[in-house]
C-alpha positions as CSV (number, residue, x, y, z in Angstrom):
1,M,-52.1,-7.9,20.7
2,S,-50.9,-9.4,24.0
3,A,-47.9,-11.7,24.4
4,M,-48.7,-15.3,25.1
5,M,-46.8,-16.9,28.1
6,V,-45.7,-20.5,27.6
7,G,-45.6,-22.9,30.6
8,P,-46.5,-22.2,34.2
9,Q,-45.2,-19.0,35.7
10,P,-44.3,-18.6,39.3
11,S,-46.7,-16.7,41.4
12,R,-45.7,-13.5,43.0
13,S,-46.0,-15.1,46.5
14,R,-43.6,-17.9,45.4
15,L,-41.1,-15.4,44.2
16,L,-41.3,-13.4,47.4
17,A,-41.0,-16.5,49.5
18,G,-37.9,-17.6,47.6
19,L,-36.4,-14.1,48.0
20,A,-37.1,-14.1,51.7
21,S,-35.5,-17.5,52.2
22,V,-32.3,-16.3,50.4
23,M,-32.2,-13.2,52.5
24,L,-32.7,-15.2,55.8
25,A,-29.9,-17.6,54.8
26,A,-27.6,-14.7,54.2
27,M,-28.4,-13.2,57.6
28,S,-28.1,-16.5,59.5
29,P,-25.3,-17.0,62.1
30,S,-23.7,-19.5,59.8
31,A,-23.4,-16.9,57.0
32,V,-19.7,-16.2,56.3
33,R,-18.5,-12.7,56.7
34,A,-14.8,-12.0,56.0
35,G,-12.7,-11.1,58.9
36,E,-15.2,-12.2,61.5
37,R,-14.2,-14.4,64.4
38,V,-15.6,-17.9,64.3
39,P,-17.7,-18.5,67.4
40,E,-16.6,-21.3,69.7
41,G,-19.6,-23.4,68.9
42,E,-18.8,-23.2,65.2
43,I,-15.1,-24.0,65.3
44,E,-15.5,-27.8,65.8
45,K,-18.3,-28.0,63.3
46,S,-16.2,-26.2,60.7
47,L,-13.0,-28.2,61.1
48,A,-13.8,-31.7,62.3
49,G,-13.1,-34.2,59.6
50,V,-11.4,-31.6,57.4
51,T,-7.9,-31.5,55.9
52,L,-6.6,-28.0,55.5
53,D,-3.9,-27.0,53.1
54,G,-2.3,-23.9,54.4
55,I,0.4,-21.3,54.4
56,Y,2.2,-19.6,57.3
57,N,2.7,-15.8,57.2
58,N,6.4,-16.5,56.3
59,G,5.4,-18.3,53.1
60,A,5.9,-21.9,54.3
61,F,3.2,-24.4,53.3
62,F,1.6,-27.1,55.6
63,T,-1.2,-29.7,55.5
64,E,-3.1,-30.6,58.6
65,T,-6.0,-33.2,59.1
66,Y,-8.4,-32.7,62.0
67,N,-10.0,-36.1,62.6
68,E,-13.4,-36.3,64.2
69,D,-11.9,-38.2,67.2
70,G,-9.8,-35.2,68.1
71,S,-6.5,-36.5,66.6
72,V,-4.5,-34.4,64.3
73,R,-2.0,-35.3,61.6
74,Y,0.4,-32.5,60.4
75,H,2.8,-32.4,57.4
76,D,5.2,-29.7,56.2
77,I,8.5,-29.5,54.3
78,D,10.3,-30.7,57.5
79,G,8.3,-33.8,58.1
80,A,5.1,-35.0,59.8
81,D,3.7,-35.1,63.3
82,S,0.6,-36.3,65.2
83,G,-1.2,-35.0,68.2
84,Q,-4.6,-33.8,69.4
85,W,-6.8,-30.9,68.6
86,S,-9.6,-29.3,70.6
87,V,-11.6,-26.1,71.2
88,Q,-10.9,-24.4,74.5
89,G,-12.1,-20.9,75.6
90,G,-13.1,-19.9,72.2
91,K,-9.8,-20.9,70.6
92,F,-8.7,-23.7,68.3
93,C,-5.9,-25.7,69.9
94,T,-3.4,-28.1,68.4
95,F,-0.8,-30.0,70.5
96,Y,1.7,-32.5,69.0
97,E,3.9,-35.4,70.0
98,T,7.3,-33.9,68.9
99,Q,6.7,-30.2,68.5
100,Q,5.1,-27.4,70.4
101,G,1.5,-26.6,69.9
102,A,-0.7,-23.6,70.7
103,C,-4.2,-22.2,70.8
104,F,-5.5,-19.8,68.1
105,F,-8.3,-17.4,67.5
106,V,-10.0,-18.3,64.2
107,E,-11.5,-16.0,61.6
108,R,-13.2,-16.8,58.3
109,D,-12.2,-15.1,55.0
110,G,-14.9,-16.2,52.6
111,T,-16.5,-19.6,52.6
112,N,-13.2,-21.6,52.5
113,C,-10.5,-19.8,54.3
114,F,-9.6,-20.0,58.0
115,T,-7.2,-17.4,59.3
116,F,-5.5,-18.2,62.6
117,F,-4.2,-15.6,65.1
118,V,-2.2,-16.2,68.4
119,P,-3.5,-14.5,71.5
120,D,-1.9,-11.2,72.5
121,E,0.4,-12.2,75.4
122,K,0.5,-8.6,76.7
123,G,-3.3,-8.6,77.3
124,G,-3.5,-11.2,80.0
125,P,-5.8,-14.3,80.1
126,D,-8.7,-12.5,78.4
127,A,-6.6,-11.0,75.6
128,G,-7.8,-10.9,72.0
129,P,-5.7,-11.9,69.0
130,V,-2.5,-10.2,67.9
131,K,-2.9,-8.0,64.8
132,D,-1.0,-10.1,62.3
133,W,-2.2,-13.6,61.3
134,T,-0.1,-16.7,61.9
135,S,-1.4,-19.0,59.2
136,R,-4.2,-19.5,56.7
137,G,-5.8,-22.7,55.6
138,W,-8.5,-23.9,53.3
139,D,-10.4,-27.2,52.9
140,R,-8.4,-29.0,50.2
141,R,-11.6,-30.4,48.6
142,K,-12.8,-26.9,47.6
143,P,-11.3,-23.8,46.0
144,S,-9.6,-21.5,48.4
145,T,-11.2,-18.1,49.2
146,C,-8.1,-16.8,51.1
147,P,-7.3,-13.2,50.3
148,T,-3.9,-14.0,48.7
149,A,-3.6,-16.9,46.3
150,P,-0.9,-19.3,47.6
151,E,0.8,-19.2,44.2
152,I,1.8,-15.6,44.8
153,Q,3.6,-16.6,48.0
154,L,6.1,-18.9,46.2
């Protein structure tokens, strides 16, 4: 006796097409791979209009909003500041009205974690990032995928 199937079943070609589209999406340039530098063309797309909640490597917390017009608003335990953000030479740059700013290499750690590294000053103008990260931030609207949960840093 054969089993009777209920309802329409997907064809083999539909299943293969669906599998192929999932595989292509995973291999696309926008697919997130942990520890991989964010290309210059993706930095602005990833951060414009986003508020990051973050933590410095010393355990201090911050919040920073990157407005689409290039303005930035920063908050930490010591207060707030405003300024401008931009992408220059493959780095993410923030400069403020009352405190010093800088440019950073950006890496992704999962779908919602940006890890920032200062350039290695010893390597000249074409230097890569220093070994240790400076800060990590995540889009506050989504769960963080940063390697260490912020609660552990308290």
